[in-house]
Every structure is written in C-alpha cells, then in structure tokens.
DOLO-542686 format. One record per residue (C-alpha): x, y negated, z negated; residue in three letters. Coordinates in steps of 0.1 Angstrom, whole numbers. Each point is the difference from the previous one (the first is absolute). Example, Ala and Ser with C-alpha at 12.3 -4.5 7.8 and 13.67 -1.06 7.14 Angstrom:
residues 2
PT      xx      yy      zz   residu
PT     123      45     -78      ala
PT      14     -34       7      ser
//
This chain:
residues 215
PT      xx      yy      zz   residu
PT     123     -34     144      met
PT      14      -8     -34      arg
PT      34     -16      -3      thr
PT      26       4     -27      leu
PT       2     -28     -26      ile
PT      29     -10     -22      lys
PT       7      26     -27      arg
PT     -12     -11     -34      phe
PT       8      13     -35      gly
PT      37       0       6      gln
PT       7      -8     -37      val
PT     -19      31     -10      leu
PT      19      22      24      leu
PT      33     -14     -11      val
PT      -9       7     -36      ser
PT      -7      36      10      met
PT      35       3      15      thr
PT      16     -16     -30      ala
PT     -18      23     -25      ile
PT       3      33      19      leu
PT      27      -3      27      gly
PT      -9       3      36      thr
PT      11      37       1      ser
PT     -28      10     -24      thr
PT     -29     -14      20      ile
PT     -15      24      25      thr
PT     -28     -10      23      trp
PT     -28      22      13      his
PT       9      14      34      ala
PT     -18     -13      31      gln
PT     -27      22      15      ala
PT       6      15      35      ala
PT     -20     -27      16      asp
PT      20     -28     -17      asn
PT     -27      -9     -24      thr
PT      -5       8     -37      asp
PT     -30      -2     -24      thr
PT      -8     -11     -35      val
PT     -32       2     -19      val
PT      -9     -28     -24      leu
PT     -29      -7     -22      ala
PT      -7     -36      -8      gly
PT     -36      -4      -9      gly
PT     -25      -6      29      cys
PT      14      17      31      phe
PT     -16     -26      22      trp
PT      24     -26     -15      cys
PT      31      23       0      val
PT      -6       9      36      glu
PT      -4     -37      10      ser
PT      32     -10     -18      asp
PT      22      28      14      phe
PT     -13      -5      36      asp
PT      17     -34      -3      asn
PT      34      13     -10      val
PT      24       1      30      pro
PT      12      35       6      gly
PT     -33      17     -11      val
PT     -15      18      30      val
PT     -32      15     -15      asp
PT     -21       1     -32      thr
PT     -28      23     -10      val
PT     -22      -4     -30      ser
PT      -8      31     -20      gly
PT       0      19     -32      tyr
PT      27      20     -18      thr
PT      12      14     -33      gly
PT     -31      19     -10      gly
PT     -13      35       0      thr
PT     -32      -4      21      val
PT       4      11      36      glu
PT     -13     -23      27      asn
PT     -12     -26     -24      pro
PT     -24     -27      10      thr
PT       0     -37     -11      tyr
PT     -31       8     -22      lys
PT      18      28     -18      val
PT      33     -19      -5      val
PT     -16     -33     -11      ser
PT     -21      19     -26      ala
PT      32      10     -18      gly
PT      12      33     -14      asp
PT      12      13      35      ser
PT      36      -8      -8      gly
PT       3     -18      33      his
PT      11     -36       5      leu
PT      -7     -22      29      glu
PT      32      -1      20      ala
PT      15      -9      33      val
PT      23      21      21      lys
PT      25     -23      16      ile
PT      21      10      31      thr
PT      30     -21       6      phe
PT      31      -4      22      asp
PT      31       3     -23      pro
PT      21     -19      25      glu
PT     -22     -31      -5      lys
PT     -11       3     -37      val
PT      15      23     -27      ser
PT     -18      21     -26      tyr
PT      15     -23     -27      gln
PT     -13     -31      17      glu
PT     -35      15       2      leu
PT       2       7     -38      leu
PT      10     -37      -5      asp
PT     -31     -10      20      val
PT     -22      23     -20      phe
PT      10     -12     -34      trp
PT      -5     -36      10      arg
PT     -35       6      14      ser
PT     -15      17     -31      val
PT      -1      -4     -37      asp
PT      22      29     -11      pro
PT      -6      -8     -37      thr
PT     -37       9       1      asp
PT      -8      36     -10      asp
PT     -37      -3       3      gly
PT      -5      -7      37      gly
PT       7     -31      21      gln
PT     -16     -34      -3      phe
PT     -38       3      -1      cys
PT       1      37       9      asp
PT       3      21     -31      arg
PT       4      37      -6      gly
PT      22      29      10      glu
PT      -4      -2      38      ser
PT      13     -36       1      tyr
PT      32       5     -19      lys
PT      34      -5      16      thr
PT      24      28       8      ala
PT      29       8      23      ile
PT      -2      35      16      tyr
PT      34      14      10      val
PT       6      28      25      asn
PT      37       7      -6      ser
PT      27      -2     -28      pro
PT      15     -30      19      glu
PT     -33     -19      -1      gln
PT      -4       8     -37      arg
PT      35     -13      -8      gln
PT      -5     -32      20      ser
PT     -34      -6     -17      ala
PT      13       6     -35      glu
PT      29     -23       6      ile
PT     -23     -27      14      ser
PT     -24       3     -30      lys
PT      29      -2     -25      arg
PT      14     -31      17      leu
PT     -34     -17       0      ile
PT      -3       6     -37      asp
PT      35     -12      -7      ala
PT      -3     -31      21      ser
PT     -22     -18     -26      gly
PT     -23     -13      27      val
PT     -30      17     -15      leu
PT     -13      -8     -35      ser
PT     -12      36      -5      asp
PT      16      34       9      pro
PT      -7      18      32      val
PT     -25      28      -5      val
PT      -3      12      37      thr
PT       9      37       0      pro
PT      22      17      26      ile
PT     -17      33      10      ile
PT       9      29      23      asp
PT     -22      -3      31      ala
PT     -29      24       5      thr
PT     -26       3      28      thr
PT     -10     -34      14      phe
PT     -36      -1      12      tyr
PT      -9     -28      24      pro
PT     -31     -19     -11      ser
PT     -32      -5      20      glu
PT       4     -18      33      glu
PT     -19     -31     -12      tyr
PT      28      -6     -26      his
PT      27       1      27      gln
PT      11     -36      10      asp
PT     -29     -13     -20      tyr
PT      16     -35      -1      tyr
PT      -2      -2      38      thr
PT     -35      16       4      lys
PT     -16     -22     -27      asn
PT      22     -30      -5      pro
PT     -25     -22     -18      ile
PT     -11      26     -25      arg
PT      37      10      -5      tyr
PT      12     -35      -7      lys
PT     -29      -6     -23      tyr
PT       7      32     -19      tyr
PT      37      -7      -3      arg
PT      -5     -36     -12      tyr
PT     -28       9     -25      ser
PT      20      29     -14      cys
PT      28     -23      -9      gly
PT      28      20      17      arg
PT      21     -28      14      asp
PT      -5     -22     -31      lys
PT      12      27     -23      arg
PT      30      11      22      val
PT      12     -36       0      arg
PT      -4      -3     -38      glu
PT      21      32      -4      val
PT      27      -7      26      trp
PT       1     -37       5      gly
PT      18     -10      32      asp
PT      10      36       6      gln
PT     -36      10       6      ala
PT      -5      17      34      tyr
PT      36      -1      10      ser
PT       5      17      33      gly
PT     -36      -3      11      ile
PT      -6     -24      29      thr
PT     -37      -4      -7      glu
PT     -25      13     -26      his
//
C-alpha cells in the first residue's frame, strides 16, 4: 500500500495563486470511483511507467499508444514513425493523495521538455513528449504549469512539450506492460545506456525526479 508523502512544489503552487487568484483555478472533477486519469508521453513508456509507479497516490499505470490515426497500432507500426502515435502512459491516480498539478510537476522533472526530437537516445516522432488532456480543466492546469516552468528560469531552453486534446488510448502489447519488473536487468541496462537519468539531472539539477520515490 502506498503512503502519502509530504507535498512538494509549494512555491510553484503559491506562484499560481499569486498570478491567477485561487478563484480562477478549477480542478478536474473526480471520477465516480474516486480516481482520475492522465495520459502523458515522456519517451520510452517503460521508463515513464516505472517512474509513475513510484509516485504515492498513483494506483495504476498502463503503457500504450495515442495521438495518431492508425487504429489498434502495434509497437512495430508506431516505432517505424508516420503513424502519429506517441508512446504514452495512462496513469490512474487518487486525487485525495496526489493532485493532477503534482503529477504534472513530477512529469516535467522526469523528462527533457526542451527536446523536440525525441527523448535521450530514442529519436523520432513516437518518442516525443506530450500532455494529453481530457477536460477544459486539465488543459487550463497544464497550460498554467507549462507557462510557470518557462517563467521560472530553471531551464536553459524553452519548453516544447505540446498540450493536446486526448484521443483514443491503445494499450501496448502485454510484454511491454511492467517491463521494468519482468526484465529488470535488461531494463536497467537500457535506461543507463540511453542516458535518461544523466540528462534529466543535467536539465533539472537537484529538482530532477522530485516526487518519485525510486526510479
């Protein structure tokens, strides 16, 4: 069972209030089962799934494909390019334990949002970053979060991660699900050799992987 950790990113949230006023910020309503979802693309979905499985308040993650025009895409089709799909992860979370805004804070600090050509060693369309929103409230929160990251001066280059209306999410093949637990040695070797953690730390410094208990 996951436990709630101390909230992080308080300076960021205070800045939002100061800029907009609390009355103008509207959060996405909870689903009937008291969970909510967000779809995030952050390069290799093995790594995104692993990172968000270690965020307190996240109850489920599913690797998959979204954003394209091909129905029921396969890994081979998506990785070849031109399908329009990105590797992404559908994240189900408990809003009473972690907010949508906090998940965005985690996302930014676990990727290189200044890279428009892919992520780390993985290049091409399917490995680009994106935030997929499923309501006007999620879009508002995501756009605010993106503007504040740019305005903070932490990054040396502008954020290029797009905010896109959610379309059909297709779960990936079963062998991709929880890959980091099924094949831990291969996963760790891939993550290290791809330079993911090294680059995230170069981009974010001591803010890298904030909110993630293990990665």
